[in-house]
N, C-alpha and C positions, 0 to 999 in steps of 0.2 A: 606213713606218719599221720596221726590224727591231729586235726587242728582244733584247739580248744579256745573258748571265749576267754578274753584276757582283761576286759574292762567292764565296769558296771553297765547293765542294760535292763530296760524295763520290759516286764510282761504284765500288761494291764496296770493295776495299781501297785504291784510288787516290783521290787528291784533285785536283780541277782548280782551279787558281788563275786568276783573271781580274781584270784591272784596266783601267780606261780612262785612258790616259795619252798623249793626242795631242801633248803638249808635249815628250815624251821621244823621243830617237833610239835609246835602248837602255834596257831594263828587265830587272833581274835579281831573282829571288826569293832573299831572304836568309833561310836557316834559322838562327835565332839560337842554338839549342842547340849545333849543330855548327859554325856559322860558314860553312857551305857556301853558295856562290853558284851559282844555276842560271839559265841563260839562258832568258828568256821569248820566245816567238815572236810576232812582230807579226801582227796580224789586220787586217781592214778597219777603216777609220775610227778609228784610234787605240786599238784594243783590243789587249791583250797576254795571252797565256795560257801556262800550263805545267801538265803533269800529272805528279804525283809518286806513285810507288808506295809502298805500306806506310806511308802517312801516318796518324797517329792524332790524334783530337781532343786538344787541349791543346798541339799544336805551336805554337811561337812563331815569328813571321816578320815581315819587313818587305819593302818593295820599294826596291831601289836604282836610282836614276835616273841615266843617263849616266855610269856609273862614278864617281859622286860621292857625294852624300848619300843615306842610307837613311831611309825614312819609314814610319810605320804605314800600313796599308791604308785608303784612303778608305771602303771598304765593309766594314771590319772588323766581325765579329760579336761580338767580345769584346776589351776592353782591360783585362786584369786588373791591370795596374800603372799605369793612368792614361793620359792622353791623349798623352803624349810617348813612351811606351815601345812595345814590340813588340805586334803584334796576336796573337790566339790563334785557332787553328782550332776551329770548333764544328760538330758534325754536327747540323743542325736536324731530321734525320729519325729520330733515335734516341730521341725521347721517346714514351712509351707513353700515347697519348690514350685516354680512356674516355668521351668526350662524343659518341659516334656519334648519339645520339638528339636532340642539341641542334639547335634551329631558329631561334634568336634571338627577341628580344622585338619585337613590332611597335612602331614609333615612337610611335603614339598611346597605347600602353599603358605607355610608359616612365615610371618615376620615377627620375630621374638623381641621382647623388650625386658631386659633384666632390671629389677628394681629392689631396693631395700626399703621396707615399710617405714622404718623409723626416721629415715632421712629423705624420703621422697617428698615429704611435705613438712610444713611448720609444726603440725600437731603429731605427725608420725603414727597414724593409725589407718585401719582398713577403710574407714569412712572417707578419708581424704583421697585414697586411691579411687574409690567409687565416684567421687566428684570429678575425677579426671577422665572418665570413660569417653565422654564426648571429645575430649582432647585426643585420646588415642585413636578414635575413629577418624578424626580430622587428619591426623598424621598418617594414618594407614596401618597402624599396628593391629594385628589380629590375634596376638598371643602375648600375654604377660607372664614372665617367669619371676616368681617371688622368692627372695632369699629365705632361709629357714625361719619358720615361725614357732617351732617347738619351744616350750617354756624354758627360758634361761634365767640366770640370776641377774637381778637388777633390771634396768630399763634401757641400757645402752649396750648393744652387742650386735655383731654381724649375724648371729644366729647359729653359729657352728659350735657353741658351747651349751647347746640344749641338753637338758637332763630329764625331760618328760616328753618323749616323742609323740605321745597322743594328745597332749594338752597344748592348746593354742595360746601363745604369749598373751598374758593378761593386759599388758600396756598397749597392745595393738588393738584390743577390743574383744578377744576371746573367740570361742567357737561360733556363736551366733553371728557376729559381725563378719567373720570370714565366710560363712555360708551366704550371707547377704551379698557380699562382694562377688562371690562366684556366680550366684544366681543372676545378678545384674550384668556381669560380664557376658554370660551366655545370652541374655536377652539382647545384648548389643553386638552379638556376633564375635565375641572375644573369648578365646580359650585361656585357661589358667594352668600353668605348670608350677609345681611347688618343689622347691629345693629341700631334700631330706638328707639326713646324716645317719648312716648305718655302719660307720667305721670306728666310732668311739662315742663316749658320753662326755659332757662337759665336766669341769673340775669341782663345781660348787653346787651342792644340793643333790649330789649323785649318791643315792642310797640303794641302788638296785643290787649292789653286791651283798647287801645284808639278806636279801631274799633268795637269790639264786646264783648260779655259776655263769654270769653274763660275760665274763672276761676270759680271754685266752692268756695262757702263760707261755705260749710258744713263739709269738710274734711281737712286733712293736709298731707303733705309729708315732709321728712327731707330736701328736696332740694328747695322747693318753693311752690307757690300756686298750688293746684291740678287742673287738667283739668275738665271742666264742661261737664260731659256726661249724666247727668240725671236731671238737673234743667231747669228753663225757658231759652229759647234760645239755648238749647243744640242741637237741630237739626242742626243748623249751624256749631257747633263745631264738631259734629259727621261727617258731610259732609266733613269738612276740613281734618279730620284724614283719612277717607275712601279714599278721593281723593289722599292723600299722599301715602297710601299703594298701590293703583292702579298705580300711577305714577311710583313708583320704579320698580314694576314688569312688567308693560306694556311698559313704555318708556325707562327704563334703563335695561330691561331684567334681573333684579335681580331674583335669583332663590328662595330666601327665606328671611324672615325678622325675626330677633331675637328681640322680644318685651321686652324692658327693664322693670324690676320691675313691673310686672302686678299686684302684690299685692297692689300697690299704684295707680292703675287705678280703680276708684270708680264709680259704676254704678248700681243703684237699679231700673232701668227701666225694663219694661217687657221683652225686649230683650237686653242682655248685649252687650256692644260694641265689646267685643271679638268675640261673636257669629256672629255679623253682619259683622265684618271684614272677618271672615272665610267664610261666605256665599258669599260675594262679590268676594273674591279671588278664590273661587271654580268656579264661573262663568267665571272669567278671564282665569283660567286654561283651561277650555273647549274651550275658544276662541283661546288661543295661541297654544294649543296642547301639552303643557307640564305643569307638576304640579309645583305650587309655594307653598312653605311651610311657615307656621307661627309657630315659636318656642318661647315659653314663658320663661322668667326668673321669677321664683317665689320662695319665701322662705316659702310658706305655706304648702308644701308637700301635695298638694290637686290635685287629678287627674281630678277634675271637668273641668279644663282648656283643657284637652286633650281627654276627654271622648266624645262620640258621643252625639249630641243634643237629640237623641232619648232616651238616658240614663240620661238626665238631665245635660249634659256637654255643653261646648262651641264649641267643634269641632275643636280646634287647633290641629296641627300635632304632636308636641313634646314639651318638656320642659326641661330646665336645672335642674339638681339635685345636690345640694351641698354636700349631705351626704357622697358620696364616697370620695370626697376631705377631708371633715372634719375627717372621720374615718381614712384614710390613713395618713393624716397630723399628727394627734395626736399620732397615733401608732408609727410613725417614729421620731417625734421631742419631744414627751412628753410634749408638750404645753397643758395647761389646763385653760388658761385665757379666759374670756368673753364667747362667744358661744362655744369655745372648751371644756368647762367644762362638756358638755353633752356627750363627746366622749372620746375615749382612750382605749376601750376594743376590743380585737381581734374579738370577736363575732359580734361587730358592723360593722367591715369591711366585714366580711362574709355576714352579712345581707344586706349591701349595694350592694354587688355583686349579691346576690340571689333575693332580693326584691326591690332594688333601695333605697326606703325610710327606713332609720333606725328608724325614728319616724313616725309610721303609726297608731297612736292612743295611744302612750305612753306619760307619763308625762315628760316634759322637765324642768330640774332644772333651766336652763338659762332663759327660757321664763316664768317660773312659771305657766305653764298650760299644759294640754294635747293637743297635736296637731298631724296633719297628718292623712292620710287614706290609704287604701290598694291599691296596684298597681296590684293586682291579675289579673284584666281583661285588663291590658295594656301591650303589648309586649315591649321587651327591646329597640326596635328601636324608641320608643316614649320618650326616656330619653337620654339626652346628659350629659356625665360625663367627668371629667377632674381631673388631679392631681394638677393643678394650673391654674389660669386664671388672667385676668387683675385686678379683685377685690381682689382675695386672695393674690396676690403679692403686688399690688399697694397700698392696704389699710394697709399695714404694715409700721411702722415708717421708717424702713430702706430699704423698697422695696425689701426684701430678697426673692430670688427664692428658691425653695425647695432644690435644690442641695447644696446651700450655708448653709442651715439649717441642712442638713444631711451629705451625702458624696457621692462619685462617685458610689460606689457599690449599695448603697441604692437607688439612683436615677434610676439606671437601673432596679432594682427590682420593684420599684413603677411603672415605665413605662410599664413593661411587665404585671403587674397585671391589669392595665387598659385595655390592649388589649385583655386579655382573658375573660373579662366580656361579657355578652350578650347585652350590651348597646352601644350607639354611642360614640366613643372616640373623644375627642377634645384636641389638643395640644395648648399650649400658646407659641407664637413666641419665638424661641431660645431654648426651652427646648430640642429640638431634637438633639442639639449638646452640651448640657450642659452649656448654657449661664450662666455666673456668674455676669454679669452687673445687677444692680438693676433695678426695674421698679417702679418709684415714681409716686405719684399723682402730676400733674402740671397744672397750669393755666397761663394766661397772660392777665388778665383783664386790661382795660385802666384806670379804677377807682382805685386809691390807697387804698381807703377805703374798696372796695370789696376784694382786695388782703389781706388786714389786717384781715378782717373777716374770710376769708378762712384759713389763717395761724392759727388764734386762734381756729377756729372750728376743724381743723385737730388735733391740740395738745390736745384738749379736748377729741376727739374720741380715741386718742392713750392711754389715761389714763386707758382705760379698759384692755390694754395689757401690758403697761410699767409703771414702777414707776417714771421714769424721762424722760420727753419729751422735755427738754430744747434744746437738740441737733437735734431735728427734722429738716429735710431739708425744706427750705421755698418753698412751691409749686409754687410761682410766680418767683422763681429764674431761670435764664437761665441754671444753673447747674442741677436742677432737671430734666429738659427736656433733655439736652445733655447727661447726665450720664445714662439716661434710654435707649439710643439707643443701638441696637444690635452691638456686636463687630465683628461678623462673623469670618473671618480668620480661617476657619475650616481646610484647608489642611495643614497649618503650625503648627498645635497644635495636638499632639498625643491624648490627652484626648477628644478633640472635635471630632476628626476624628473617634475615637472608638465609641463614643456615637452616632454619626450620623449613623454609620454602624449598630449599635445595633437597633436603631429605624427603619432603612430601613428594616431590617430582620423581626422585629416584625410587621410592617405594611404589608409586603408581606405575612406573615403567616396569618394575620387577613383577608386579601383579598382572599387568595387562599385555606386555609384549610376549608373543608366542614363543620366542626363543628363550627369554629369561624365565618363563614359566617352567621350563624343563630343568630337570636335575641330572641330565645326561652328561657324563664327563667325557664321553667318546667324541661327540660332535663338537670338538673344541681344538683349536690350534693356537699356539702361543709362541712368541719369540721375543728376543731382547736385543737392544742396542745400547750398551751402557746401562743407564738407569731408565731407559725408555722401553716400555713393553707394548707389543702389538698383540691384541687378542681378537680372535674371530670365533664366533659360535653360530650354529645354523640348525635349522629344522626344515627339511625338504628345500624349498626355494627361498625361504626367509633367511636373511643374514643379519647378524649384528657384528659390527666392527668397531673396536675400541682402541684408541691410542692413549697410553698412560705415561705421562712424563714426570718422573720424580727428580729430574735434574734441576739444578738451580740456574738453568739458563734455557732459553728457547731452543727447540730442536726442529730440524727439518728432516723429512724422510719421503721416500717414494712409496705410496700405498699400493698394496697388491692384494686386495680382497679377492676371494675365489668366486667371483661373479663378474659378468660383463655388464650387468645392469648398474645404473647409478645408485648411489647410496646417499641418503639425506641425513643431515645432522639432527639428532633427536635430543642430545644433551651436551652441554659444555660447561664445565665447572668454572670457567673464567667469565661467564656471562655477567653483564652488569646487574642483571636482576638478582644475582646471588652476591652482590657487592664485590664482583671480580673486576679485573682491569679491562675487560672487554675481550670477546672471543675473536681470535685472528684466523681460525680455520675457516675454510669455505663452507657454505651451506650445503653443498653436495659435492661428491667425489665420484670418480670412476677409477678403475684399475689403471695404474701407471701415472696418476697425478702425483705431483710433489707438493707437499703441504708443510707448513710450519705450525708447531704446537707450542703454546705458552709454557713457560717454566711452571712446575708444580701444578699440573692441570691434567684433566682427562677429557677427552671428547669421544662421543659415541655416535656412530652412524648406523643406519638401517635402511633396508629397502621396503 
């Protein structure tokens, strides 16, 4: 397959415009400022091109098809006036990068932080994220994961309704501001992962179907027509997506891409599009000198996505796993509706810590089938886990964060449990200081009918969890967006300050303790007594021993770490320094000691 240029790029003072429009018999470049129409020349397999001298960045243009309607560029790099208006020429090569020494963070060392640009700050743009880089370093974050920034309709959206995958959302600051953010992140030792959507296009401003055969008629997704990766004309679509991946990593210096809902990317061709993306990014990594990651989101519990091609996999680097979240959520909230009906047992949380997938070949009552496979051949660094994320919070009717569903002590215990696993931990913005503001689903479509359909659709989805959905917040309301913004104000709030300090300590332990630095799932032993979990991990002579009590009462037990040496307490969630009731466990233990552990707490010992 030959890979064709798909967006405008500069050669000296001239600009070459390219588009894939196999449905058109004639394509003209419309320069909007002058009204000039320039004939584009047909190339092989539906591509069209035109080279224009003395073109400057900022030039507005559209493509006119068959002497009829003009549309924005499907591969536009900028939509300054929104999804329905003219595209803007951007020179991606004129940014002055200063990150030559950057080499990316190894997956096993990542402490990821998921954020939504629009609600992370009061102004909702990239510059405000940049202003918080010192904060991230103080907390210990070395990787930020940004929800999708592809241009969507309006100014309020999670980002999964993007319709211009190459254009950076104008209300966030556009391409230059994103580059500035990435450059500054690298200078501060922080990697950037970008969430991208290759399973559908958003519903408003979606004109790609006028140009080419972007959509499949064989499959379906919950969000719109699926992308055509394996039918007639799919080469052009695959090229479009491959060029998008390369653009983010090559031109924006993005360190990794989180691939949204890969279970809704359908491809029965000889080489799956996931494998092809991984191969092309490997080539780029060799060229740039640093590794770029592909991280899948999937609810299939299938290691095929992250297994080597030689073993029949697609060769992606890592994937999200929901099972840790589901297990710890149900154990601490007692919710059992919808997909939570499959969880709620302490052993399931233990299994998610040891094996990642709770369902690795078991029958699921919710799915009404057996699903999942074994992770035995995949190290912990290939799995990103979390105790909450944008989906698990935002897809609740009231946008409840886990601390609001439980309590302060439980929230600390949940956090520490995540950090002692051998997997890659990810925080959802605000959890590090106990944010209690909700995170709602929000949109701002210009079409009132679309907004009505979203409102009704969300209420229908909520019925799986709630008996009464009449009071659901309207996703298109300004309140849904504004009330989802982080409250911050950490220094003036004792609870927030304590939680922040707790997270700081846990992250430092994760980074510095030789056992926690490992992502080895084999050197790990775990057992349960009711809602109490005993976890032991080791590396050679070093031991880490944790007792996690999710009971609503104090628990006593005889400790049996696999060492004769004394172990010293290195963390206790009940400590008064974290606004806890005070730690009741001894400062040191040896095998055979009987200890008591506070309710809703975790204590960690080490030699």
